[in-house]
Structure formats: C-alpha cells, structure tokens
KEDRENMAR-630256 format. One record per residue: residue number from 1; residue in one letter; x, y, z of N, C-alpha, C in turn. Coordinates in steps of 0.1 Angstrom, whole numbers. Layout:
BEGIN
+------+------+-------+-------+-------+-------+-------+-------+-------+-------+-------+
! resi ! resn !   n_u !   n_v !   n_w !  ca_u !  ca_v !  ca_w !   c_u !   c_v !   c_w !
+------+------+-------+-------+-------+-------+-------+-------+-------+-------+-------+
!  NUM !    A !     X !     Y !     Z !     X !     Y !     Z !     X !     Y !     Z !
...
+------+------+-------+-------+-------+-------+-------+-------+-------+-------+-------+
This chain:
BEGIN
+------+------+-------+-------+-------+-------+-------+-------+-------+-------+-------+
! resi ! resn !   n_u !   n_v !   n_w !  ca_u !  ca_v !  ca_w !   c_u !   c_v !   c_w !
+------+------+-------+-------+-------+-------+-------+-------+-------+-------+-------+
!    1 !    G !  1177 !   822 !  1094 !  1186 !   828 !  1082 !  1177 !   840 !  1072 !
!    2 !    A !  1184 !   843 !  1061 !  1181 !   856 !  1053 !  1167 !   847 !  1046 !
!    3 !    T !  1158 !   858 !  1045 !  1145 !   856 !  1036 !  1149 !   856 !  1024 !
!    4 !    E !  1144 !   847 !  1013 !  1144 !   852 !  1000 !  1139 !   860 !   993 !
!    5 !    A !  1145 !   869 !   987 !  1136 !   879 !   982 !  1128 !   876 !   974 !
!    6 !    A !  1113 !   879 !   974 !  1104 !   875 !   963 !  1104 !   882 !   951 !
!    7 !    P !  1103 !   876 !   940 !  1103 !   880 !   928 !  1090 !   887 !   924 !
!    8 !    A !  1091 !   901 !   918 !  1078 !   907 !   915 !  1082 !   916 !   902 !
!    9 !    S !  1071 !   922 !   897 !  1071 !   927 !   884 !  1063 !   939 !   885 !
!   10 !    V !  1065 !   951 !   876 !  1056 !   963 !   876 !  1056 !   965 !   859 !
!   11 !    L !  1044 !   971 !   855 !  1044 !   975 !   843 !  1049 !   991 !   843 !
!   12 !    V !  1059 !   997 !   833 !  1060 !  1010 !   830 !  1054 !  1016 !   821 !
!   13 !    P !  1043 !  1018 !   822 !  1034 !  1019 !   809 !  1037 !  1034 !   802 !
!   14 !    L !  1039 !  1035 !   788 !  1041 !  1047 !   782 !  1030 !  1049 !   773 !
!   15 !    V !  1021 !  1058 !   777 !  1010 !  1062 !   768 !  1013 !  1073 !   758 !
!   16 !    E !  1010 !  1069 !   743 !  1015 !  1083 !   735 !  1002 !  1089 !   733 !
!   17 !    R !  1002 !  1102 !   738 !   994 !  1112 !   736 !   996 !  1126 !   729 !
!   18 !    H !   991 !  1128 !   719 !   992 !  1142 !   710 !  1007 !  1142 !   709 !
!   19 !    G !  1016 !  1131 !   703 !  1027 !  1131 !   699 !  1038 !  1130 !   711 !
!   20 !    A !  1035 !  1130 !   724 !  1043 !  1131 !   735 !  1040 !  1117 !   742 !
!   21 !    L !  1050 !  1111 !   752 !  1046 !  1102 !   759 !  1042 !  1108 !   775 !
!   22 !    S !  1035 !  1099 !   779 !  1029 !  1099 !   795 !  1031 !  1087 !   802 !
!   23 !    V !  1033 !  1087 !   814 !  1036 !  1073 !   822 !  1025 !  1075 !   831 !
!   24 !    L !  1016 !  1060 !   828 !  1006 !  1059 !   837 !  1011 !  1053 !   849 !
!   25 !    L !  1001 !  1058 !   859 !  1009 !  1055 !   873 !   992 !  1053 !   881 !
!   26 !    T !   996 !  1045 !   895 !   983 !  1044 !   901 !   985 !  1050 !   915 !
!   27 !    R !   975 !  1053 !   924 !   977 !  1057 !   937 !   969 !  1044 !   946 !
!   28 !    R !   977 !  1037 !   953 !   971 !  1029 !   959 !   959 !  1029 !   969 !
!   29 !    S !   949 !  1020 !   969 !   939 !  1021 !   980 !   942 !  1026 !   993 !
!   30 !    A !   939 !  1034 !  1003 !   942 !  1039 !  1017 !   941 !  1027 !  1025 !
!   31 !    H !   934 !  1016 !  1024 !   934 !  1005 !  1033 !   942 !   994 !  1032 !
!   32 !    L !   953 !   994 !  1021 !   959 !   984 !  1019 !   971 !   984 !  1033 !
!   33 !    R !   975 !   970 !  1032 !   983 !   967 !  1044 !   997 !   974 !  1041 !
!   34 !    D !  1002 !   968 !  1026 !  1015 !   975 !  1022 !  1013 !   986 !  1015 !
!   35 !    H !  1023 !   997 !  1017 !  1023 !  1010 !  1011 !  1008 !  1016 !  1003 !
!   36 !    A !  1000 !  1017 !  1015 !   988 !  1024 !  1014 !   989 !  1038 !  1008 !
!   37 !    G !   981 !  1039 !   997 !   980 !  1056 !   994 !   991 !  1060 !   988 !
!   38 !    Q !  1001 !  1052 !   984 !  1012 !  1054 !   978 !  1013 !  1053 !   961 !
!   39 !    I !  1018 !  1064 !   954 !  1021 !  1062 !   941 !  1026 !  1051 !   934 !
!   40 !    S !  1023 !  1042 !   925 !  1032 !  1032 !   922 !  1027 !  1027 !   907 !
!   41 !    F !  1036 !  1019 !   900 !  1033 !  1013 !   890 !  1023 !  1000 !   891 !
!   42 !    P !  1014 !   999 !   881 !  1007 !   987 !   882 !  1016 !   974 !   881 !
!   43 !    G !  1015 !   964 !   892 !  1022 !   953 !   893 !  1021 !   947 !   906 !
!   44 !    G !  1031 !   935 !   910 !  1029 !   926 !   922 !  1040 !   915 !   918 !
!   45 !    R !  1036 !   907 !   929 !  1044 !   896 !   933 !  1041 !   886 !   917 !
!   46 !    Q !  1051 !   879 !   913 !  1052 !   870 !   904 !  1047 !   855 !   909 !
!   47 !    E !  1037 !   849 !   901 !  1032 !   838 !   906 !  1037 !   828 !   898 !
!   48 !    A !  1035 !   815 !   901 !  1038 !   803 !   898 !  1038 !   802 !   880 !
!   49 !    A !  1024 !   804 !   879 !  1018 !   803 !   865 !  1022 !   814 !   856 !
!   50 !    D !  1030 !   825 !   862 !  1036 !   836 !   851 !  1048 !   830 !   842 !
!   51 !    A !  1048 !   831 !   831 !  1061 !   823 !   822 !  1074 !   833 !   828 !
!   52 !    D !  1071 !   845 !   830 !  1084 !   853 !   834 !  1080 !   865 !   839 !
!   53 !    A !  1090 !   877 !   839 !  1086 !   889 !   847 !  1078 !   897 !   835 !
!   54 !    V !  1080 !   896 !   825 !  1072 !   901 !   815 !  1054 !   900 !   818 !
!   55 !    A !  1052 !   885 !   818 !  1041 !   877 !   819 !  1034 !   884 !   831 !
!   56 !    A !  1041 !   883 !   842 !  1036 !   889 !   855 !  1031 !   901 !   855 !
!   57 !    A !  1039 !   912 !   847 !  1037 !   924 !   846 !  1024 !   929 !   839 !
!   58 !    L !  1021 !   920 !   830 !  1010 !   921 !   821 !  1000 !   916 !   828 !
!   59 !    R !  1000 !   904 !   835 !   988 !   902 !   842 !   984 !   908 !   852 !
!   60 !    E !   994 !   914 !   859 !   991 !   923 !   873 !   985 !   937 !   866 !
!   61 !    A !   987 !   940 !   857 !   984 !   954 !   849 !   968 !   951 !   847 !
!   62 !    H !   964 !   940 !   841 !   954 !   938 !   834 !   943 !   935 !   849 !
!   63 !    E !   949 !   929 !   861 !   940 !   926 !   871 !   937 !   940 !   880 !
!   64 !    E !   949 !   949 !   876 !   948 !   959 !   888 !   940 !   974 !   879 !
!   65 !    V !   943 !   977 !   868 !   937 !   984 !   860 !   931 !   985 !   847 !
!   66 !    G !   927 !   969 !   846 !   920 !   965 !   834 !   927 !   969 !   822 !
!   67 !    L !   942 !   970 !   820 !   947 !   975 !   807 !   949 !   961 !   800 !
!   68 !    A !   939 !   961 !   789 !   943 !   948 !   780 !   959 !   946 !   774 !
!   69 !    P !   963 !   934 !   777 !   977 !   929 !   771 !   978 !   933 !   755 !
!   70 !    A !   967 !   931 !   751 !   969 !   932 !   735 !   971 !   946 !   733 !
!   71 !    R !   971 !   956 !   741 !   973 !   973 !   737 !   986 !   976 !   742 !
!   72 !    V !   994 !   964 !   746 !  1007 !   967 !   752 !  1018 !   960 !   744 !
!   73 !    E !  1029 !   968 !   743 !  1039 !   963 !   734 !  1050 !   967 !   742 !
!   74 !    V !  1057 !   957 !   747 !  1069 !   954 !   756 !  1082 !   960 !   748 !
!   75 !    L !  1088 !   970 !   755 !  1100 !   974 !   748 !  1114 !   968 !   756 !
!   76 !    G !  1112 !   964 !   767 !  1126 !   959 !   774 !  1120 !   960 !   791 !
!   77 !    T !  1133 !   957 !   798 !  1131 !   956 !   811 !  1143 !   967 !   815 !
!   78 !    L !  1141 !   973 !   830 !  1150 !   982 !   835 !  1160 !   971 !   847 !
!   79 !    P !  1170 !   975 !   850 !  1178 !   967 !   859 !  1167 !   963 !   873 !
!   80 !    V !  1167 !   951 !   881 !  1160 !   949 !   889 !  1162 !   957 !   900 !
!   81 !    Y !  1152 !   961 !   906 !  1153 !   968 !   918 !  1148 !   963 !   932 !
!   82 !    T !  1158 !   958 !   942 !  1153 !   952 !   955 !  1145 !   964 !   962 !
!   83 !    T !  1135 !   962 !   970 !  1126 !   973 !   977 !  1135 !   967 !   991 !
!   84 !    I !  1131 !   977 !  1001 !  1131 !   972 !  1015 !  1125 !   965 !  1018 !
!   85 !    T !  1113 !   962 !  1013 !  1102 !   950 !  1019 !  1110 !   937 !  1013 !
!   86 !    A !  1118 !   937 !  1006 !  1127 !   923 !  1001 !  1119 !   919 !   991 !
!   87 !    F !  1116 !   927 !   980 !  1106 !   924 !   966 !  1121 !   928 !   956 !
!   88 !    R !  1124 !   915 !   947 !  1131 !   918 !   935 !  1122 !   923 !   923 !
!   89 !    V !  1121 !   935 !   922 !  1109 !   940 !   911 !  1118 !   941 !   896 !
!   90 !    T !  1112 !   936 !   887 !  1115 !   935 !   873 !  1106 !   949 !   868 !
!   91 !    P !  1113 !   960 !   863 !  1105 !   970 !   857 !  1103 !   966 !   845 !
!   92 !    V !  1088 !   966 !   835 !  1088 !   961 !   825 !  1085 !   972 !   815 !
!   93 !    V !  1093 !   981 !   807 !  1087 !   992 !   800 !  1082 !   992 !   789 !
!   94 !    A !  1068 !   994 !   785 !  1058 !   990 !   776 !  1053 !  1004 !   768 !
!   95 !    L !  1052 !  1004 !   757 !  1043 !  1012 !   749 !  1030 !  1009 !   749 !
!   96 !    V !  1020 !  1018 !   751 !  1007 !  1015 !   756 !   998 !  1020 !   745 !
!   97 !    R !   990 !  1016 !   736 !   983 !  1021 !   725 !   973 !  1029 !   732 !
!   98 !    P !   972 !  1044 !   728 !   958 !  1050 !   734 !   944 !  1045 !   728 !
!   99 !    G !   935 !  1046 !   733 !   920 !  1039 !   731 !   918 !  1033 !   740 !
!  100 !    F !   927 !  1029 !   751 !   923 !  1017 !   758 !   912 !  1023 !   768 !
!  101 !    V !   904 !  1012 !   774 !   895 !  1017 !   786 !   901 !  1007 !   798 !
!  102 !    L !   903 !  1016 !   809 !   905 !  1013 !   820 !   892 !  1007 !   831 !
!  103 !    A !   897 !   996 !   836 !   887 !   993 !   849 !   897 !   991 !   859 !
!  104 !    P !   897 !  1001 !   869 !   905 !   998 !   879 !   900 !   992 !   889 !
!  105 !    D !   910 !   980 !   899 !   901 !   971 !   910 !   900 !   980 !   922 !
!  106 !    P !   889 !   986 !   924 !   889 !   996 !   934 !   894 !   992 !   948 !
!  107 !    F !   893 !   977 !   951 !   901 !   970 !   963 !   916 !   975 !   965 !
!  108 !    E !   926 !   976 !   950 !   936 !   978 !   952 !   939 !   992 !   946 !
!  109 !    V !   931 !   997 !   938 !   935 !  1008 !   929 !   926 !  1021 !   936 !
!  110 !    A !   935 !  1033 !   944 !   923 !  1045 !   944 !   922 !  1052 !   930 !
!  111 !    E !   931 !  1053 !   925 !   929 !  1062 !   911 !   941 !  1058 !   903 !
!  112 !    V !   936 !  1062 !   887 !   947 !  1058 !   879 !   949 !  1073 !   873 !
!  113 !    F !   962 !  1078 !   871 !   965 !  1089 !   864 !   978 !  1089 !   854 !
!  114 !    E !   979 !  1097 !   847 !   993 !  1099 !   838 !  1000 !  1111 !   841 !
!  115 !    V !  1013 !  1108 !   840 !  1023 !  1123 !   843 !  1030 !  1121 !   829 !
!  116 !    P !  1033 !  1135 !   821 !  1042 !  1136 !   814 !  1055 !  1132 !   812 !
!  117 !    L !  1061 !  1117 !   805 !  1073 !  1115 !   806 !  1085 !  1126 !   807 !
!  118 !    A !  1082 !  1137 !   798 !  1091 !  1146 !   799 !  1094 !  1153 !   813 !
!  119 !    Y !  1081 !  1155 !   821 !  1085 !  1161 !   834 !  1089 !  1150 !   843 !
!  120 !    L !  1088 !  1140 !   842 !  1095 !  1130 !   853 !  1112 !  1127 !   846 !
!  121 !    M !  1112 !  1131 !   834 !  1126 !  1128 !   829 !  1134 !  1140 !   830 !
!  122 !    T !  1131 !  1151 !   838 !  1137 !  1162 !   842 !  1146 !  1164 !   853 !
!  123 !    P !  1158 !  1162 !   853 !  1165 !  1161 !   865 !  1161 !  1174 !   877 !
!  124 !    A !  1159 !  1184 !   870 !  1153 !  1193 !   880 !  1140 !  1191 !   888 !
!  125 !    H !  1132 !  1182 !   883 !  1123 !  1176 !   892 !  1126 !  1165 !   901 !
!  126 !    H !  1137 !  1162 !   901 !  1140 !  1151 !   909 !  1145 !  1156 !   923 !
!  127 !    Q !  1139 !  1154 !   935 !  1141 !  1161 !   946 !  1148 !  1150 !   959 !
!  128 !    R !  1160 !  1153 !   964 !  1166 !  1145 !   970 !  1164 !  1146 !   984 !
!  129 !    H !  1162 !  1137 !   995 !  1155 !  1141 !  1008 !  1165 !  1133 !  1017 !
!  130 !    E !  1170 !  1134 !  1030 !  1176 !  1128 !  1037 !  1168 !  1126 !  1052 !
!  131 !    V !  1166 !  1112 !  1057 !  1157 !  1112 !  1069 !  1165 !  1103 !  1076 !
!  132 !    E !  1163 !  1104 !  1089 !  1169 !  1095 !  1101 !  1158 !  1083 !  1102 !
!  133 !    Y !  1164 !  1072 !  1102 !  1153 !  1060 !  1101 !  1163 !  1048 !  1107 !
!  134 !    A !  1156 !  1044 !  1118 !  1161 !  1034 !  1127 !  1176 !  1036 !  1131 !
!  135 !    G !  1181 !  1049 !  1134 !  1194 !  1054 !  1135 !  1204 !  1057 !  1126 !
!  136 !    A !  1198 !  1057 !  1113 !  1206 !  1055 !  1102 !  1200 !  1066 !  1091 !
!  137 !    R !  1210 !  1074 !  1086 !  1205 !  1085 !  1075 !  1202 !  1076 !  1061 !
!  138 !    R !  1190 !  1079 !  1058 !  1187 !  1072 !  1045 !  1186 !  1084 !  1034 !
!  139 !    Q !  1189 !  1083 !  1023 !  1184 !  1090 !  1014 !  1172 !  1084 !  1004 !
!  140 !    F !  1164 !  1092 !  1001 !  1154 !  1090 !   991 !  1150 !  1097 !   980 !
!  141 !    L !  1144 !  1099 !   971 !  1141 !  1105 !   959 !  1126 !  1107 !   958 !
!  142 !    S !  1126 !  1119 !   953 !  1108 !  1123 !   950 !  1107 !  1130 !   936 !
!  143 !    M !  1098 !  1129 !   931 !  1092 !  1134 !   918 !  1077 !  1140 !   920 !
!  144 !    P !  1078 !  1154 !   929 !  1062 !  1158 !   932 !  1055 !  1161 !   917 !
!  145 !    W !  1045 !  1158 !   918 !  1040 !  1162 !   903 !  1024 !  1170 !   909 !
!  146 !    S !  1022 !  1181 !   903 !  1007 !  1185 !   904 !  1002 !  1189 !   894 !
!  147 !    T !   986 !  1187 !   892 !   980 !  1189 !   880 !   967 !  1197 !   887 !
!  148 !    A !   956 !  1202 !   875 !   945 !  1205 !   879 !   935 !  1192 !   877 !
!  149 !    G !   928 !  1191 !   885 !   917 !  1183 !   886 !   906 !  1186 !   876 !
!  150 !    A !   897 !  1176 !   873 !   883 !  1180 !   864 !   875 !  1191 !   868 !
!  151 !    D !   876 !  1193 !   880 !   870 !  1203 !   887 !   879 !  1216 !   890 !
!  152 !    G !   890 !  1217 !   886 !   900 !  1226 !   885 !   907 !  1230 !   895 !
!  153 !    T !   905 !  1223 !   906 !   913 !  1223 !   919 !   927 !  1216 !   917 !
!  154 !    A !   939 !  1219 !   922 !   951 !  1212 !   921 !   948 !  1197 !   928 !
!  155 !    R !   957 !  1188 !   920 !   956 !  1176 !   926 !   970 !  1174 !   930 !
!  156 !    R !   976 !  1168 !   940 !   990 !  1169 !   941 !   994 !  1152 !   944 !
!  157 !    Y !  1005 !  1148 !   939 !  1008 !  1134 !   938 !  1025 !  1134 !   943 !
!  158 !    F !  1028 !  1127 !   954 !  1042 !  1125 !   958 !  1045 !  1112 !   954 !
!  159 !    I !  1055 !  1116 !   944 !  1062 !  1100 !   938 !  1072 !  1099 !   946 !
!  160 !    W !  1076 !  1089 !   953 !  1089 !  1085 !   957 !  1089 !  1072 !   958 !
!  161 !    G !  1101 !  1067 !   969 !  1104 !  1053 !   970 !  1107 !  1047 !   957 !
!  162 !    A !  1103 !  1034 !   957 !  1107 !  1026 !   944 !  1106 !  1031 !   931 !
!  163 !    T !  1092 !  1036 !   933 !  1087 !  1042 !   920 !  1095 !  1054 !   914 !
!  164 !    A !  1097 !  1061 !   923 !  1109 !  1072 !   918 !  1122 !  1066 !   913 !
!  165 !    A !  1126 !  1057 !   924 !  1140 !  1049 !   919 !  1138 !  1044 !   904 !
!  166 !    M !  1128 !  1037 !   902 !  1128 !  1032 !   888 !  1126 !  1043 !   879 !
!  167 !    L !  1120 !  1053 !   881 !  1118 !  1064 !   869 !  1132 !  1068 !   869 !
!  168 !    R !  1142 !  1071 !   878 !  1153 !  1078 !   876 !  1161 !  1067 !   870 !
!  169 !    N !  1159 !  1053 !   872 !  1167 !  1044 !   863 !  1164 !  1045 !   849 !
!  170 !    L !  1151 !  1048 !   844 !  1145 !  1051 !   832 !  1152 !  1061 !   827 !
!  171 !    Y !  1151 !  1072 !   836 !  1160 !  1083 !   827 !  1174 !  1081 !   825 !
!  172 !    G !  1183 !  1073 !   834 !  1195 !  1072 !   831 !  1199 !  1063 !   815 !
!  173 !    R !  1187 !  1053 !   817 !  1185 !  1046 !   804 !  1186 !  1053 !   790 !
!  174 !    L !  1176 !  1064 !   791 !  1171 !  1073 !   783 !  1182 !  1080 !   776 !
!  175 !    A !  1189 !  1088 !   791 !  1200 !  1096 !   787 !  1210 !  1091 !   781 !
!  176 !    A !  1213 !  1077 !   785 !  1226 !  1072 !   777 !  1221 !  1068 !   763 !
!  177 !    A !  1207 !  1066 !   760 !  1207 !  1061 !   747 !  1206 !  1073 !   736 !
!  178 !    D !  1201 !  1085 !   745 !  1203 !  1098 !   739 !  1216 !  1103 !   736 !
!  179 !    R !  1226 !  1099 !   744 !  1240 !  1102 !   738 !  1244 !  1093 !   727 !
!  180 !    R !  1240 !  1082 !   729 !  1247 !  1073 !   719 !  1238 !  1076 !   707 !
!  181 !    S !  1228 !  1081 !   704 !  1222 !  1086 !   693 !  1228 !  1098 !   688 !
!  182 !    L !  1233 !  1107 !   697 !  1239 !  1119 !   692 !  1252 !  1118 !   686 !
!  183 !    H !  1259 !  1106 !   692 !  1274 !  1106 !   685 !  1273 !  1093 !   678 !
!  184 !    G !  1261 !  1089 !   674 !  1263 !  1075 !   667 !  1267 !  1077 !   651 !
+------+------+-------+-------+-------+-------+-------+-------+-------+-------+-------+
C-alpha cells in the first residue's frame, strides 16, 4: 500500500546583518545518500522525542550547524511541503540574532553560507525549468546564487528543488503581507 509520508522540519533562519536579512543555507556533504551536495535548510526527520515541528527544526539546526536554540526566535511556519522522497516538511521561519558561532557537523554539512533575503525574494531571480523524467514533463524552480569567496574567486550555488519551492512559498507569504500592510 501507500507508504505514510514521514514528518520532517527545516529551519528557515533569517539573520539580521547591517539592517537587512539574509537566509542561512547549507550545502550537504557530497557522500550523503540523500540529496548529496545539494543546497538545503538545516533540518531533518521529526523524532518521537520532538514535541512538534518547531522543536524538531530547532534540534536539527543545533545538531547540523551548531545553531544554539537560545539565539533563535521562531516567527511561524510555512505551508507543509511534500517532497518527492515522501517527506512532509514543515518549514519553520525564524529570526536568528547575529553573534552566533556555528559548528557544522562535517559528516552532514559541507558548508554553511548566507544569501541576502532580498535576492531570494526577487521574482526575476526565480528560474523555471522543465525536464523529462520517467516519461513525464516535470517543472522545477531554481534560484542560482553567485558570490565572491574569501579568496576572491566566484562561488556558485544552485538552489533548487524543495528548498527553492519553500523559498517561493516564503516569497508568496511576504508579498501578501506587504500588500496587506500597504492597504491596511
């Protein structure tokens, strides 16, 4: 029969930097079985000991990148996103106070980086793709991001899949809030 989708959570960490927000993302280690090398939010499967989706997201972010829950202020959640790998993911949006020190788990996380929220929330940076997969045409979204590394060379990140879809949902939520405040 149909397998039950496993509950999971991700933290969508918004870091305040110089009066603007940036989004903290991770690049998964290349050796991982699932989604190796992909850009994702800190997060993972909800465990029995987790009180709820928020608790799971905070625990996972602490385990994966060393983000102390005390520095995290949860703002709310985005619509549950069901991945093609049958996870029901609750994105937990949170404000993270700067001054935190990260300790990424090298087994799971190859790199932690930040992208300006304004860049990710600009529809012109949302690219739509169509691919043939298993005889069907599938569409997906990407938000490619390039930045100069510490050594001055370009670092390129291809944000796509569930992460891009959840960012797009955040964009929809913020755009709607913006419209409400303008006409409030």
